[in-house]
Each structure stands twice: as C-alpha cells, then as structure tokens.
C-alpha positions in Angstrom: 99.8 118.8 76.0 97.4 119.2 78.5 95.0 116.1 78.5 91.3 118.0 78.3 89.4 114.8 80.0 90.4 116.0 84.0 88.5 119.7 82.8 85.0 117.9 83.2 85.9 115.7 86.4 84.6 117.2 89.8 86.8 117.3 92.9 85.8 114.5 95.3 85.5 114.5 99.4 88.6 112.0 100.3 87.4 110.8 103.7 89.9 111.6 106.9 92.7 108.6 107.0 93.1 108.2 103.4 96.4 107.5 102.0 98.0 110.0 100.3 98.8 109.2 96.7 102.4 108.2 95.7 104.9 110.0 94.1 104.0 107.9 90.5 100.4 108.6 90.8 100.9 112.1 91.7 103.2 112.2 88.6 100.8 110.1 86.2 98.2 112.7 87.3 100.3 116.1 86.2 101.3 114.0 83.1 97.5 115.7 82.1 98.4 118.7 82.8 99.7 121.2 81.8 102.2 123.4 84.4 101.7 122.1 87.7 104.7 121.3 89.6 105.3 119.0 92.7 107.0 121.6 95.7 107.3 120.6 98.6 105.0 118.0 98.9 102.1 120.0 96.7 100.9 120.6 93.7 101.1 124.2 92.2 101.3 126.9 89.0 101.8 130.1 89.0 100.4 132.2 85.9 100.9 135.3 84.6 99.0 137.9 84.1 99.0 141.8 82.5 98.1 144.1 85.2 97.1 144.0 89.1 93.0 143.9 87.6 93.7 141.3 85.7 95.2 139.0 87.9 92.6 139.8 90.4 89.9 139.0 88.2 91.2 135.5 87.7 91.4 135.6 91.7 87.6 136.3 91.5 86.8 133.7 89.7 88.7 130.8 90.9 87.3 131.6 94.6 83.7 131.3 92.8 85.0 128.0 91.1 86.8 127.0 94.8 83.5 127.5 96.6 81.2 126.0 94.5 83.6 122.0 94.3 83.8 123.0 98.8 87.6 122.8 97.1 90.3 125.3 98.2 93.6 125.9 98.2 95.9 128.5 98.7 96.2 131.6 96.8 99.7 133.2 97.0 98.9 136.9 94.7 101.1 138.9 93.4 100.4 142.4 91.2 100.8 140.5 87.6 100.9 136.4 89.2 98.9 134.2 90.8 100.1 131.4 92.3 97.6 127.4 92.7 98.9 125.5 95.6 
C-alpha cells in the first residue's frame, strides 16, 4: 500500500561526493511507494496506458513536474507505456 507522505516531498539536491543510499535505506523508501523496483542500481516503475496519446500526455506532465523540481529521470516511452528510471 502506498504511503502518501512522500507525495508532498520535494526533490532536494544531493551534494557532490555524498554517499549513495545503501540497500537497506533504498528498501525502506521503496516500502512507502507502490510498484517501484530497484533494478540495476536505479529505481524504476513502468506505467501502462490505453494508447499513445495518453502515454504522451503523461510524459509531458512528468516533464513539467521534473523541470520544476530540477530532477530529470530517464524516460523510456512506448506506444502504450512509459518507464521512469
């Protein structure tokens, strides 16, 4: 079940040279969100949509939020899905 307390959080810049989160810390944070996974050292989630138009509307909304937060994830876009990494 998703813990909505993270919804109100904003991205914070991590100073260069800061230690990365360890697996325990990552696991704890992932326990507060639904359907995110740790894959090859990064967290990711794939969302499915009914069609290309809905997929692109989602991508554009994510781009707007990411720009505002100065956080730029990788996006992998397909006809009816988008993976955020």
